[in-house]
C-alpha positions, -999 to 999 in steps of 0.1 A, spaced: -211 -406 -530 -182 -384 -521 -159 -390 -491 -174 -361 -472 -209 -375 -477 -198 -409 -465 -182 -394 -434 -215 -375 -427 -236 -406 -433 -215 -427 -409 -215 -400 -382 -253 -396 -385 -258 -433 -384 -238 -435 -351 -256 -405 -337 -290 -420 -346 -281 -453 -329 -272 -433 -298 -305 -415 -300 -323 -448 -302 -306 -461 -271 -314 -428 -253 -350 -431 -264 -353 -467 -251 -338 -455 -217 -364 -427 -215 -393 -449 -227 -386 -476 -202 -378 -453 -173 -403 -447 -145 -382 -420 -128 -372 -390 -150 -363 -367 -121 -328 -364 -134 -342 -343 -163 -352 -307 -156 -376 -289 -179 -350 -262 -185 -325 -288 -196 -348 -304 -221 -361 -271 -235 -326 -259 -240 -319 -291 -260 -350 -286 -281 -341 -250 -287 -306 -259 -298 -319 -287 -321 -344 -263 -337 -317 -236 -343 -293 -261 -357 -320 -275 -380 -328 -240 -394 -291 -232 -398 -282 -264 -415 -313 -262 -438 -302 -227 -449 -267 -240 -456 -280 -269 -476 -267 -296 -452 -295 -321 -457 -279 -350 -438 -275 -327 -408 -311 -315 -410 -323 -350 -407 -301 -357 -377 -312 -324 -360 -348 -333 -367 -344 -366 -350 -328 -348 -320 -357 -324 -319 -382 -352 -319 -364 -370 -291 -363 -338 -271 -400 -332 -276 -408 -367 -265 -385 -363 -235 -402 -331 -225 -436 -347 -228 -425 -376 -205 -409 -352 -180 -441 -331 -178 -462 -361 -175 -439 -375 -147 -441 -342 -128 -479 -340 -131 -483 -375 -117 -460 -367 -88 -481 -336 -80 -513 -356 -79 -498 -381 -54 
């Protein structure tokens, strides 16, 4: 493994650890009012665009990282929409 690949691997590992901590925060939170739908959709869009760009450039490590960010964004959007629906019913 080349030095550049090692640097990418370490950076992605740190980023994934951060995403896991963020996921736990969202998963265990009852109040997601600090997330707007626009904010989450913007993050999903950015992750999707980065994923396509990185795939086309052959940056496979980065594609996996962007995919994880995309999945986290989609999960966050699902939780935000569910939270907003439950508040409308009340």
